[in-house]
C-alpha positions, 0 to 999 in steps of 0.5 A, a space after each residue: 695236205 693238212 691231214 694225210 692217210 695212208 689209204 694204201 700201199 703196193 709192191 711188186 713181186 719179183 723173181 729170179 729169171 730161174 723162177 715164174 708162176 703159172 696163174 696163181 690164184 690170189 693169196 690174201 690175208 688179214 692182220 689188226 694192221 693191214 688187209 692184204 691181196 696178192 694177185 696178177 704179181 702185185 700185193 696191195 695192202 690196205 690199211 686199216 689203222 691211221 698212218 700219216 706217212 708213207 714211211 710210217 705204213 713201210 715200216 709196219 709192213 716190210 717185215 712181214 715182208 721179209 718174213 714172207 721171203 725168208 719163209 718161203 726161201 726156206 720151204 722151196 730151198 731157193 729164193 722164190 720172190 722178193 718185193 719191191 716198193 711201187 707207190 702208196 695211196 695217200 689222202 687228205 682227210 681235210 683237203 683244201 677246195 682245190 687239193 686233189 688226190 692222185 692215185 697211182 697205176 702198176 701194171 701187171 707182171 710181164 709174160 714169160 715166153 721162154 721157159 727152158 730152165 725155170 721152175 714153174 710154181 702154180 701157186 704163191 708162196 703160203 704168207 708167213 705164219 708165225 715167223 719172224 726175221 730177226 736180225 739173228 735169223 736174217 744173219 743166218 739166212 745170208 750166210 746160207 744164201 752166201 754158201 748157196 750161191 758159192 761164196 762161203 764154204 759149207 764148213 764157216 756157214 755151218 759153224 757161223 750160224 751155230 755161233 749164231 744161236 750159242 751166242 743169242 742163248 748164253 752158250 749150246 746148251 742153253 741154245 738147245 733148251 731155248 730152241 728145243 732142239 736136241 743137244 746130240 745136234 747141236 753136237 753132231 753139226 758142231 763136229 761136222 763144221 770144226 773138224 770135216 771139211 776142207 783144211 783151208 776152212 776148217 775152224 780147228 788145228 787139231 794135231 795131226 789131225 787128217 782133214 777130208 771133204 765131207 760126204 754127200 749125206 753130210 752136206 744133205 745133213 748139214 743144209 737140212 739142220 741149217 734151214 731148221 735152225 733158222 727157221 726155227 729161230 724165227 718162230 722162237 723170235 715170234 712166240 719164246 714161249 710156245 710150245 714145239 716139237 722138239 728137232 731130234 736126229 731122228 728127224 734129219 737125214 742119215 748119214 
């Protein structure tokens, strides 16, 4: 092609075997760079800006998709969908007489016939709103995923997520101020992930300390806090200067 231009990108919404969508209405959104529409499991981006290659267009779109994947997973407490690239429609804006434009056709998602044990959703998750998957968010989310999958202990996961926030801000007090999190919340998270839990995975070796398992209330509290911290880190990455409600102990489950 002498003057290639990306008209659109197509992605397929993929779900795990325990998730299905039951005739959800289409979801549409628009930014300065593209118009987006998700319908029947096919996500189409109509590009509003000029991109000369598929790679350039995908570089713009795919951080948005990752934010959609993570923000919806945080909202529903499970991975709801992920996106796989299908193809791009590219035209030549200055074609030679023999140049032809080929458009790939993508089929609809297969129909699920056995829904036993499947979480059925009647709407697609909302597109990401003022949320960015920064490197810190990606790190914290992957640790949280590993914990939810049973590959990492609660104490280690919580401690590492707290460490990421503190390292990014330059300390615990700085993290509380930067992200709008009450210092008592971070302090309690530090205690519950260093001095409570399995002795093999606890983070501190305290003389004569008797480790105990986390209570059910503590497990729920830590999980909720980490969920909130990941989301808050993504909101901060989108706009560090936005005013936000402080995450306080009263906003969290009782322990």
